[in-house]
A tleap script that builds the chain and sets N, CA, C and O, in Angstrom:
source leaprc.protein.ff14SB
mol = sequence {
  NMET THR SER LYS LYS SER ALA ARG LYS ALA
  ALA GLN VAL ALA GLN ARG LYS ALA LEU ARG
  ASN LYS PRO ILE ARG SER SER LEU LYS THR
  ALA ILE THR LYS ALA ARG ASN LEU ILE LEU
  GLU ASN ASP LEU ASP ALA ALA GLN GLU ALA
  VAL LYS ARG ALA ALA ARG ALA LEU ASP LYS
  ALA ALA GLN LYS GLY VAL ILE HIE PRO ASN
  ASN ALA ALA ARG ARG LYS SER ARG LEU MET
  LYS GLN MET ASN GLU ALA LEU ALA ALA ALA
  THR THR LYS GLN GLU CGLU
}
set mol.1.N position { -93.849 -12.944 -13.591 }
set mol.1.CA position { -93.587 -14.520 -12.904 }
set mol.1.C position { -95.789 -14.999 -12.798 }
set mol.1.O position { -96.893 -14.477 -12.640 }
set mol.2.N position { -95.187 -16.140 -13.000 }
set mol.2.CA position { -96.871 -15.838 -12.861 }
set mol.2.C position { -97.594 -16.102 -11.715 }
set mol.2.O position { -96.888 -15.617 -10.831 }
set mol.3.N position { -98.535 -16.558 -11.211 }
set mol.3.CA position { -99.346 -16.328 -10.096 }
set mol.3.C position { -100.488 -17.452 -9.407 }
set mol.3.O position { -101.411 -17.457 -8.593 }
set mol.4.N position { -99.679 -18.479 -10.414 }
set mol.4.CA position { -100.557 -19.846 -10.516 }
set mol.4.C position { -99.676 -20.332 -9.714 }
set mol.4.O position { -98.901 -19.406 -9.477 }
set mol.5.N position { -99.198 -21.692 -8.900 }
set mol.5.CA position { -98.086 -22.034 -7.961 }
set mol.5.C position { -98.168 -23.606 -8.739 }
set mol.5.O position { -97.412 -24.407 -8.190 }
set mol.6.N position { -98.960 -24.190 -9.929 }
set mol.6.CA position { -98.457 -24.942 -10.682 }
set mol.6.C position { -97.866 -24.989 -11.812 }
set mol.6.O position { -97.163 -25.807 -12.405 }
set mol.7.N position { -98.646 -23.031 -12.188 }
set mol.7.CA position { -97.684 -23.307 -13.671 }
set mol.7.C position { -96.147 -22.303 -12.932 }
set mol.7.O position { -95.430 -21.831 -13.815 }
set mol.8.N position { -95.692 -22.009 -11.466 }
set mol.8.CA position { -94.187 -21.447 -11.357 }
set mol.8.C position { -93.314 -22.595 -10.751 }
set mol.8.O position { -92.132 -22.554 -11.093 }
set mol.9.N position { -93.622 -23.451 -10.046 }
set mol.9.CA position { -93.236 -24.984 -10.267 }
set mol.9.C position { -92.596 -25.340 -11.687 }
set mol.9.O position { -91.506 -25.812 -12.011 }
set mol.10.N position { -93.434 -25.027 -12.221 }
set mol.10.CA position { -93.455 -25.807 -14.030 }
set mol.10.C position { -92.252 -25.115 -14.369 }
set mol.10.O position { -91.231 -25.766 -14.591 }
set mol.11.N position { -92.257 -23.788 -14.439 }
set mol.11.CA position { -91.227 -22.962 -14.236 }
set mol.11.C position { -90.018 -23.747 -13.989 }
set mol.11.O position { -89.291 -24.275 -14.831 }
set mol.12.N position { -89.906 -23.748 -12.722 }
set mol.12.CA position { -88.799 -24.074 -11.937 }
set mol.12.C position { -87.844 -25.606 -12.518 }
set mol.12.O position { -86.613 -25.620 -12.510 }
set mol.13.N position { -88.714 -26.829 -12.999 }
set mol.13.CA position { -88.582 -27.149 -13.662 }
set mol.13.C position { -88.343 -27.339 -15.073 }
set mol.13.O position { -88.052 -28.449 -15.519 }
set mol.14.N position { -88.402 -26.778 -15.469 }
set mol.14.CA position { -87.860 -26.223 -16.809 }
set mol.14.C position { -86.527 -25.518 -16.859 }
set mol.14.O position { -85.716 -25.297 -17.759 }
set mol.15.N position { -86.583 -25.282 -15.755 }
set mol.15.CA position { -85.549 -24.035 -15.934 }
set mol.15.C position { -84.007 -25.404 -15.383 }
set mol.15.O position { -82.859 -25.665 -15.740 }
set mol.16.N position { -84.953 -25.850 -14.418 }
set mol.16.CA position { -83.709 -26.938 -14.206 }
set mol.16.C position { -83.554 -28.009 -14.854 }
set mol.16.O position { -82.630 -28.771 -14.566 }
set mol.17.N position { -84.640 -28.343 -16.101 }
set mol.17.CA position { -84.083 -29.404 -16.990 }
set mol.17.C position { -82.892 -28.575 -18.024 }
set mol.17.O position { -82.044 -29.334 -18.492 }
set mol.18.N position { -82.775 -27.187 -18.386 }
set mol.18.CA position { -82.419 -26.075 -18.833 }
set mol.18.C position { -81.134 -26.331 -18.445 }
set mol.18.O position { -80.189 -26.552 -19.203 }
set mol.19.N position { -81.114 -26.295 -17.194 }
set mol.19.CA position { -79.518 -26.361 -16.947 }
set mol.19.C position { -78.414 -27.382 -17.391 }
set mol.19.O position { -77.253 -27.296 -17.792 }
set mol.20.N position { -79.584 -28.697 -17.057 }
set mol.20.CA position { -78.787 -29.969 -17.081 }
set mol.20.C position { -78.409 -30.058 -18.681 }
set mol.20.O position { -77.250 -30.104 -19.093 }
set mol.21.N position { -79.695 -30.076 -19.593 }
set mol.21.CA position { -79.392 -30.048 -20.873 }
set mol.21.C position { -78.593 -28.934 -21.542 }
set mol.21.O position { -78.563 -29.304 -22.716 }
set mol.22.N position { -77.976 -27.864 -21.470 }
set mol.22.CA position { -77.199 -27.209 -22.124 }
set mol.22.C position { -75.596 -27.614 -21.894 }
set mol.22.O position { -74.829 -27.162 -22.745 }
set mol.23.N position { -75.079 -28.331 -20.948 }
set mol.23.CA position { -73.782 -28.365 -21.790 }
set mol.23.C position { -73.319 -29.483 -22.689 }
set mol.23.O position { -72.360 -29.563 -23.457 }
set mol.24.N position { -74.870 -30.836 -22.172 }
set mol.24.CA position { -75.164 -32.360 -23.304 }
set mol.24.C position { -75.138 -31.195 -24.874 }
set mol.24.O position { -74.207 -31.337 -25.667 }
set mol.25.N position { -76.199 -30.154 -25.137 }
set mol.25.CA position { -75.893 -29.747 -25.734 }
set mol.25.C position { -74.918 -28.900 -27.060 }
set mol.25.O position { -74.942 -28.896 -28.291 }
set mol.26.N position { -74.068 -28.205 -25.933 }
set mol.26.CA position { -72.734 -27.596 -25.978 }
set mol.26.C position { -71.632 -29.159 -26.656 }
set mol.26.O position { -71.161 -29.156 -27.793 }
set mol.27.N position { -71.497 -29.954 -25.976 }
set mol.27.CA position { -70.868 -30.384 -26.369 }
set mol.27.C position { -71.088 -31.284 -27.561 }
set mol.27.O position { -70.205 -32.110 -27.793 }
set mol.28.N position { -72.012 -31.242 -28.247 }
set mol.28.CA position { -72.954 -32.190 -28.917 }
set mol.28.C position { -72.519 -31.401 -30.350 }
set mol.28.O position { -72.268 -32.027 -31.380 }
set mol.29.N position { -72.477 -30.095 -30.263 }
set mol.29.CA position { -72.343 -29.252 -31.413 }
set mol.29.C position { -71.137 -29.137 -31.791 }
set mol.29.O position { -70.628 -29.200 -32.910 }
set mol.30.N position { -70.549 -28.896 -30.384 }
set mol.30.CA position { -68.887 -29.124 -30.705 }
set mol.30.C position { -68.222 -30.221 -31.621 }
set mol.30.O position { -67.413 -30.044 -32.532 }
set mol.31.N position { -68.850 -31.589 -31.077 }
set mol.31.CA position { -68.677 -32.976 -32.018 }
set mol.31.C position { -68.920 -32.595 -33.153 }
set mol.31.O position { -67.900 -32.645 -33.840 }
set mol.32.N position { -70.455 -31.955 -34.107 }
set mol.32.CA position { -70.276 -32.000 -35.042 }
set mol.32.C position { -69.486 -31.107 -35.885 }
set mol.32.O position { -68.953 -31.555 -36.900 }
set mol.33.N position { -69.388 -30.100 -35.611 }
set mol.33.CA position { -68.313 -29.174 -36.232 }
set mol.33.C position { -66.798 -30.057 -36.339 }
set mol.33.O position { -66.087 -30.599 -37.185 }
set mol.34.N position { -66.829 -29.906 -35.502 }
set mol.34.CA position { -64.730 -30.490 -35.308 }
set mol.34.C position { -65.430 -31.460 -35.753 }
set mol.34.O position { -65.813 -30.618 -36.566 }
set mol.35.N position { -66.339 -32.992 -36.213 }
set mol.35.CA position { -66.291 -33.879 -37.279 }
set mol.35.C position { -66.468 -32.951 -38.889 }
set mol.35.O position { -66.353 -33.512 -39.979 }
set mol.36.N position { -66.654 -32.009 -38.781 }
set mol.36.CA position { -67.858 -31.366 -40.220 }
set mol.36.C position { -66.468 -31.035 -40.498 }
set mol.36.O position { -65.978 -31.904 -41.219 }
set mol.37.N position { -65.231 -29.644 -40.053 }
set mol.37.CA position { -64.287 -29.493 -40.483 }
set mol.37.C position { -63.406 -29.480 -40.545 }
set mol.37.O position { -62.687 -28.515 -40.806 }
set mol.38.N position { -62.910 -31.320 -40.172 }
set mol.38.CA position { -61.967 -32.567 -40.153 }
set mol.38.C position { -63.110 -32.354 -42.391 }
set mol.38.O position { -62.637 -31.627 -43.265 }
set mol.39.N position { -64.307 -33.107 -42.579 }
set mol.39.CA position { -64.523 -33.194 -43.479 }
set mol.39.C position { -63.967 -32.994 -44.563 }
set mol.39.O position { -63.377 -33.545 -45.492 }
set mol.40.N position { -64.564 -31.409 -43.924 }
set mol.40.CA position { -64.080 -29.759 -45.087 }
set mol.40.C position { -62.173 -29.879 -45.870 }
set mol.40.O position { -61.635 -29.865 -46.977 }
set mol.41.N position { -61.823 -29.983 -44.529 }
set mol.41.CA position { -59.955 -30.152 -44.604 }
set mol.41.C position { -59.034 -31.287 -45.228 }
set mol.41.O position { -57.815 -31.352 -45.383 }
set mol.42.N position { -60.681 -32.665 -45.702 }
set mol.42.CA position { -60.466 -33.553 -46.560 }
set mol.42.C position { -59.099 -34.163 -45.508 }
set mol.42.O position { -58.106 -34.644 -46.054 }
set mol.43.N position { -59.197 -34.069 -43.921 }
set mol.43.CA position { -58.184 -35.295 -43.437 }
set mol.43.C position { -59.368 -36.741 -43.612 }
set mol.43.O position { -60.561 -36.487 -43.777 }
set mol.44.N position { -59.174 -37.326 -43.589 }
set mol.44.CA position { -60.809 -38.425 -43.834 }
set mol.44.C position { -60.643 -39.256 -43.024 }
set mol.44.O position { -61.480 -39.899 -42.390 }
set mol.45.N position { -59.153 -39.302 -42.991 }
set mol.45.CA position { -59.335 -40.428 -41.369 }
set mol.45.C position { -59.434 -40.097 -40.006 }
set mol.45.O position { -59.839 -40.946 -39.211 }
set mol.46.N position { -59.016 -38.623 -39.522 }
set mol.46.CA position { -59.850 -38.108 -38.299 }
set mol.46.C position { -60.848 -38.801 -38.353 }
set mol.46.O position { -61.221 -39.829 -37.788 }
set mol.47.N position { -61.694 -37.400 -39.912 }
set mol.47.CA position { -62.594 -36.873 -39.619 }
set mol.47.C position { -64.146 -38.738 -39.929 }
set mol.47.O position { -65.346 -38.687 -40.200 }
set mol.48.N position { -63.400 -39.744 -39.739 }
set mol.48.CA position { -63.990 -41.012 -39.418 }
set mol.48.C position { -64.004 -40.937 -38.170 }
set mol.48.O position { -65.085 -40.580 -37.703 }
set mol.49.N position { -63.290 -41.119 -37.540 }
set mol.49.CA position { -63.971 -40.858 -36.041 }
set mol.49.C position { -64.216 -40.076 -35.479 }
set mol.49.O position { -64.480 -40.349 -34.308 }
set mol.50.N position { -64.292 -38.695 -35.876 }
set mol.50.CA position { -64.936 -38.007 -35.239 }
set mol.50.C position { -66.563 -37.565 -35.454 }
set mol.50.O position { -67.290 -36.823 -34.794 }
set mol.51.N position { -66.806 -38.398 -36.737 }
set mol.51.CA position { -68.003 -39.007 -37.279 }
set mol.51.C position { -68.581 -39.410 -36.678 }
set mol.51.O position { -69.721 -39.148 -36.293 }
set mol.52.N position { -67.294 -40.797 -36.288 }
set mol.52.CA position { -67.622 -41.958 -35.006 }
set mol.52.C position { -68.554 -41.049 -33.793 }
set mol.52.O position { -69.756 -40.852 -33.620 }
set mol.53.N position { -67.421 -40.676 -33.157 }
set mol.53.CA position { -67.893 -39.492 -31.511 }
set mol.53.C position { -68.943 -38.742 -31.995 }
set mol.53.O position { -69.902 -38.696 -31.224 }
set mol.54.N position { -69.098 -37.946 -33.367 }
set mol.54.CA position { -70.260 -37.352 -33.194 }
set mol.54.C position { -71.948 -38.508 -33.236 }
set mol.54.O position { -73.038 -38.492 -32.665 }
set mol.55.N position { -71.490 -39.074 -33.914 }
set mol.55.CA position { -73.200 -39.591 -34.157 }
set mol.55.C position { -72.824 -40.185 -32.679 }
set mol.55.O position { -73.683 -39.670 -31.962 }
set mol.56.N position { -71.658 -41.323 -31.513 }
set mol.56.CA position { -72.546 -41.515 -30.463 }
set mol.56.C position { -72.583 -40.406 -29.280 }
set mol.56.O position { -72.605 -40.773 -28.105 }
set mol.57.N position { -72.589 -39.258 -29.579 }
set mol.57.CA position { -72.768 -37.980 -28.686 }
set mol.57.C position { -74.647 -37.970 -29.153 }
set mol.57.O position { -75.516 -38.349 -28.368 }
set mol.58.N position { -75.010 -37.304 -30.974 }
set mol.58.CA position { -76.391 -37.700 -30.768 }
set mol.58.C position { -77.281 -38.812 -30.449 }
set mol.58.O position { -78.478 -38.841 -30.164 }
set mol.59.N position { -76.360 -39.750 -30.572 }
set mol.59.CA position { -77.840 -41.027 -29.956 }
set mol.59.C position { -77.696 -40.978 -28.257 }
set mol.59.O position { -78.712 -40.861 -27.573 }
set mol.60.N position { -76.738 -41.048 -27.819 }
set mol.60.CA position { -76.784 -40.268 -26.070 }
set mol.60.C position { -77.763 -39.096 -26.055 }
set mol.60.O position { -78.751 -38.935 -25.338 }
set mol.61.N position { -77.329 -38.423 -26.882 }
set mol.61.CA position { -78.468 -36.565 -26.451 }
set mol.61.C position { -80.486 -37.216 -26.403 }
set mol.61.O position { -81.434 -37.085 -25.629 }
set mol.62.N position { -80.224 -37.903 -27.733 }
set mol.62.CA position { -81.484 -38.484 -27.323 }
set mol.62.C position { -82.096 -39.329 -26.845 }
set mol.62.O position { -83.267 -39.651 -26.639 }
set mol.63.N position { -81.517 -39.526 -26.752 }
set mol.63.CA position { -81.425 -42.045 -25.466 }
set mol.63.C position { -81.998 -40.640 -23.944 }
set mol.63.O position { -83.081 -40.896 -23.418 }
set mol.64.N position { -81.285 -39.433 -23.451 }
set mol.64.CA position { -81.267 -38.477 -22.347 }
set mol.64.C position { -82.690 -37.657 -22.150 }
set mol.64.O position { -83.139 -37.109 -21.143 }
set mol.65.N position { -83.361 -37.803 -23.796 }
set mol.65.CA position { -84.047 -36.738 -24.156 }
set mol.65.C position { -84.033 -35.697 -23.950 }
set mol.65.O position { -84.767 -34.977 -23.273 }
set mol.66.N position { -82.773 -35.439 -24.800 }
set mol.66.CA position { -82.322 -33.808 -24.562 }
set mol.66.C position { -82.375 -32.445 -25.315 }
set mol.66.O position { -82.383 -31.246 -25.035 }
set mol.67.N position { -82.433 -33.871 -27.272 }
set mol.67.CA position { -83.042 -33.913 -28.445 }
set mol.67.C position { -83.981 -34.825 -28.903 }
set mol.67.O position { -84.150 -35.888 -28.307 }
set mol.68.N position { -84.558 -34.553 -29.812 }
set mol.68.CA position { -85.834 -35.729 -30.453 }
set mol.68.C position { -85.128 -36.506 -31.301 }
set mol.68.O position { -84.526 -36.126 -32.305 }
set mol.69.N position { -85.257 -38.129 -30.673 }
set mol.69.CA position { -84.463 -38.867 -32.025 }
set mol.69.C position { -85.618 -39.006 -33.063 }
set mol.69.O position { -86.486 -39.848 -33.295 }
set mol.70.N position { -85.235 -37.781 -33.594 }
set mol.70.CA position { -85.372 -37.867 -35.382 }
set mol.70.C position { -85.096 -37.050 -35.658 }
set mol.70.O position { -85.569 -36.602 -36.702 }
set mol.71.N position { -83.834 -36.050 -34.670 }
set mol.71.CA position { -83.398 -34.597 -34.380 }
set mol.71.C position { -81.954 -35.366 -35.261 }
set mol.71.O position { -81.121 -35.288 -36.164 }
set mol.72.N position { -82.601 -36.233 -33.947 }
set mol.72.CA position { -80.411 -37.345 -34.143 }
set mol.72.C position { -80.149 -37.779 -34.892 }
set mol.72.O position { -78.943 -37.659 -35.110 }
set mol.73.N position { -81.075 -38.771 -36.097 }
set mol.73.CA position { -81.079 -39.269 -36.562 }
set mol.73.C position { -81.020 -38.322 -38.100 }
set mol.73.O position { -80.493 -38.829 -39.091 }
set mol.74.N position { -81.543 -37.094 -38.143 }
set mol.74.CA position { -81.533 -35.804 -39.436 }
set mol.74.C position { -80.410 -35.541 -39.209 }
set mol.74.O position { -79.689 -35.777 -40.179 }
set mol.75.N position { -79.548 -34.881 -37.770 }
set mol.75.CA position { -78.465 -35.010 -37.995 }
set mol.75.C position { -77.430 -36.520 -38.808 }
set mol.75.O position { -76.829 -36.513 -39.881 }
set mol.76.N position { -77.519 -37.245 -38.158 }
set mol.76.CA position { -76.784 -38.810 -37.867 }
set mol.76.C position { -76.463 -38.726 -39.538 }
set mol.76.O position { -75.421 -38.610 -40.182 }
set mol.77.N position { -77.692 -38.827 -39.850 }
set mol.77.CA position { -77.541 -38.743 -41.342 }
set mol.77.C position { -77.008 -37.897 -42.198 }
set mol.77.O position { -76.159 -38.388 -42.942 }
set mol.78.N position { -77.310 -36.452 -42.360 }
set mol.78.CA position { -76.242 -35.120 -42.637 }
set mol.78.C position { -75.045 -35.169 -43.288 }
set mol.78.O position { -74.619 -34.989 -44.429 }
set mol.79.N position { -74.248 -35.748 -41.193 }
set mol.79.CA position { -73.350 -35.630 -41.621 }
set mol.79.C position { -72.919 -37.086 -42.072 }
set mol.79.O position { -72.058 -36.872 -42.925 }
set mol.80.N position { -73.093 -38.638 -41.923 }
set mol.80.CA position { -72.626 -39.157 -42.764 }
set mol.80.C position { -72.797 -39.381 -44.263 }
set mol.80.O position { -72.064 -40.073 -44.970 }
set mol.81.N position { -73.809 -38.733 -44.622 }
set mol.81.CA position { -73.950 -38.089 -46.335 }
set mol.81.C position { -72.559 -37.240 -46.359 }
set mol.81.O position { -72.199 -37.787 -45.317 }
set mol.82.N position { -71.764 -36.607 -46.576 }
set mol.82.CA position { -71.005 -35.318 -45.902 }
set mol.82.C position { -69.691 -36.334 -45.774 }
set mol.82.O position { -68.593 -36.007 -46.226 }
set mol.83.N position { -69.833 -37.082 -45.380 }
set mol.83.CA position { -68.832 -38.143 -45.031 }
set mol.83.C position { -68.591 -38.560 -46.391 }
set mol.83.O position { -67.568 -38.293 -47.021 }
set mol.84.N position { -69.681 -39.299 -46.867 }
set mol.84.CA position { -69.488 -40.750 -47.818 }
set mol.84.C position { -69.217 -39.837 -49.301 }
set mol.84.O position { -68.155 -40.093 -49.868 }
set mol.85.N position { -70.093 -38.829 -49.924 }
set mol.85.CA position { -69.385 -37.867 -50.530 }
set mol.85.C position { -67.895 -37.066 -50.030 }
set mol.85.O position { -67.552 -36.336 -50.960 }
set mol.86.N position { -67.537 -37.031 -49.606 }
set mol.86.CA position { -65.858 -36.809 -48.851 }
set mol.86.C position { -65.427 -38.074 -49.968 }
set mol.86.O position { -64.903 -38.008 -51.079 }
set mol.87.N position { -65.851 -39.129 -49.224 }
set mol.87.CA position { -65.204 -40.240 -49.690 }
set mol.87.C position { -65.440 -40.949 -50.336 }
set mol.87.O position { -65.420 -42.104 -49.910 }
set mol.88.N position { -65.832 -40.691 -51.853 }
set mol.88.CA position { -66.046 -40.397 -52.595 }
set mol.88.C position { -65.334 -40.207 -53.537 }
set mol.88.O position { -64.710 -40.858 -54.374 }
set mol.89.N position { -65.641 -38.606 -53.111 }
set mol.89.CA position { -64.845 -37.960 -53.945 }
set mol.89.C position { -62.821 -38.334 -54.221 }
set mol.89.O position { -62.034 -38.336 -55.168 }
set mol.90.N position { -62.789 -38.559 -52.942 }
set mol.90.CA position { -61.242 -39.382 -52.906 }
set mol.90.C position { -60.777 -39.726 -53.760 }
set mol.90.O position { -59.930 -39.217 -54.495 }
set mol.91.N position { -61.590 -41.217 -53.776 }
set mol.91.CA position { -61.911 -42.051 -54.595 }
set mol.91.C position { -61.304 -41.818 -56.179 }
set mol.91.O position { -60.423 -42.451 -56.762 }
set mol.92.N position { -62.169 -40.598 -56.667 }
set mol.92.CA position { -62.559 -40.634 -57.666 }
set mol.92.C position { -60.613 -39.803 -58.208 }
set mol.92.O position { -59.730 -40.312 -58.898 }
set mol.93.N position { -60.645 -38.786 -57.684 }
set mol.93.CA position { -58.911 -38.328 -57.407 }
set mol.93.C position { -58.075 -39.290 -57.870 }
set mol.93.O position { -57.704 -39.433 -59.035 }
set mol.94.N position { -57.704 -40.139 -56.643 }
set mol.94.CA position { -56.659 -41.311 -56.549 }
set mol.94.C position { -56.595 -42.946 -57.547 }
set mol.94.O position { -55.787 -43.863 -57.694 }
set mol.95.N position { -58.356 -42.485 -58.197 }
set mol.95.CA position { -58.197 -43.226 -59.793 }
set mol.95.C position { -58.075 -42.398 -60.576 }
set mol.95.O position { -59.075 -42.736 -61.209 }
set mol.96.N position { -57.454 -40.978 -61.504 }
set mol.96.CA position { -57.448 -40.440 -61.954 }
set mol.96.C position { -55.646 -40.149 -62.174 }
set mol.96.O position { -55.252 -39.252 -62.919 }
savepdb mol mol.pdb
quit
C-alpha cells in the first residue's frame, strides 16, 4: 500500500474507473467478435449490421474515455476493411 495520502486517493480513483470501464470494454469486445465471426461465416447481411453496431460501440467507448479515439478509429478501420474484402470476394464469386 502507498504511504502518501494523494497516492492512496489516486489508487482509489483508478480502481473506481476500472470498475466503470470493465463492462463497456467487455461489450465492446463482444460486438467486435460477433462482427468478425459473421464476416468469416460469409453471412454478409448480418455482418453488415454487426459491423455498424460494433462501430457505434467503439465510438461511444472513445467518447466516454474508455479507449483512446485513435484506438477506436484503428479498430473500426480494420473491421471495415475485413467487411469490404468479404463483400468484394462475394461479388467476384457471383460474377463467375
